[in-house]
C-alpha positions in Angstrom: -27.1 -10.5 18.5 -27.6 -7.9 15.9 -24.6 -6.0 14.6 -24.3 -2.8 12.8 -21.5 -2.6 10.2 -20.4 0.5 8.4 -17.6 2.1 6.5 -17.1 -0.9 4.2 -16.7 -0.2 0.5 -19.0 -1.5 -2.3 -16.4 -4.2 -3.0 -17.9 -6.3 -0.1 -21.1 -8.0 -0.9 -23.5 -10.2 1.1 -21.5 -13.3 0.4 -18.3 -11.6 1.6 -19.9 -10.3 4.8 -21.5 -13.7 5.5 -18.2 -15.4 5.2 -16.4 -12.8 7.3 -19.0 -12.9 10.2 -19.5 -16.6 9.8 -16.1 -17.1 11.3 -17.5 -16.1 14.6 -20.9 -17.8 14.6 -23.9 -18.7 12.5 -25.2 -15.7 10.6 -29.0 -15.9 10.7 -29.8 -12.8 8.7 -27.8 -10.2 6.8 -29.0 -7.0 5.1 -27.1 -4.4 3.2 -28.6 -0.9 3.3 -27.6 1.9 0.9 -27.4 5.4 2.3 -26.7 8.5 0.2 -23.0 8.4 0.7 -22.4 5.2 2.7 -23.2 1.5 2.7 -24.3 -0.2 5.9 -25.1 -3.7 6.9 -27.1 -5.4 9.7 -25.8 -8.8 10.6 -27.7 -11.1 12.9 -25.4 -13.6 14.5 -26.6 -16.6 16.6 -25.1 -15.7 20.0 -24.1 -12.7 22.1 -20.6 -14.3 22.7 -20.0 -14.7 18.9 -21.2 -11.1 18.4 -19.0 -9.7 21.0 -16.0 -11.6 19.6 -16.8 -10.2 16.1 -17.0 -6.7 17.5 -13.7 -7.1 19.4 -11.8 -8.6 16.4 -13.3 -6.5 13.5 -14.1 -3.0 14.8 -11.5 -0.5 13.6 -9.7 -3.2 11.5 -9.0 -3.1 7.8 -10.6 -5.7 5.6 -10.5 -5.8 1.8 -8.9 -2.4 1.8 -11.6 -0.8 4.0 -11.7 0.2 7.7 -14.7 -1.5 9.3 -16.8 -0.2 12.1 -18.7 -2.9 13.9 -20.9 -2.4 16.9 -24.1 -3.8 18.5 -27.1 -2.5 16.7 -30.0 -0.8 18.4 -32.3 -1.4 15.4 
């Protein structure tokens, strides 16, 4: 499952995100994208069940001082 993650600060890097989402399943790919004012990430996780758990547990939650938005990606 591919997840779209937004609203995290520059304080989180690829290793931090891999560790965070790795709690739910095997992360098979992770990309950070820089927008004009925001940073986004695309996280590929090995199963739909793991992805849904990550969405349920992390969406709207604060991590490392930032509120995360996590949802299924359509990209």
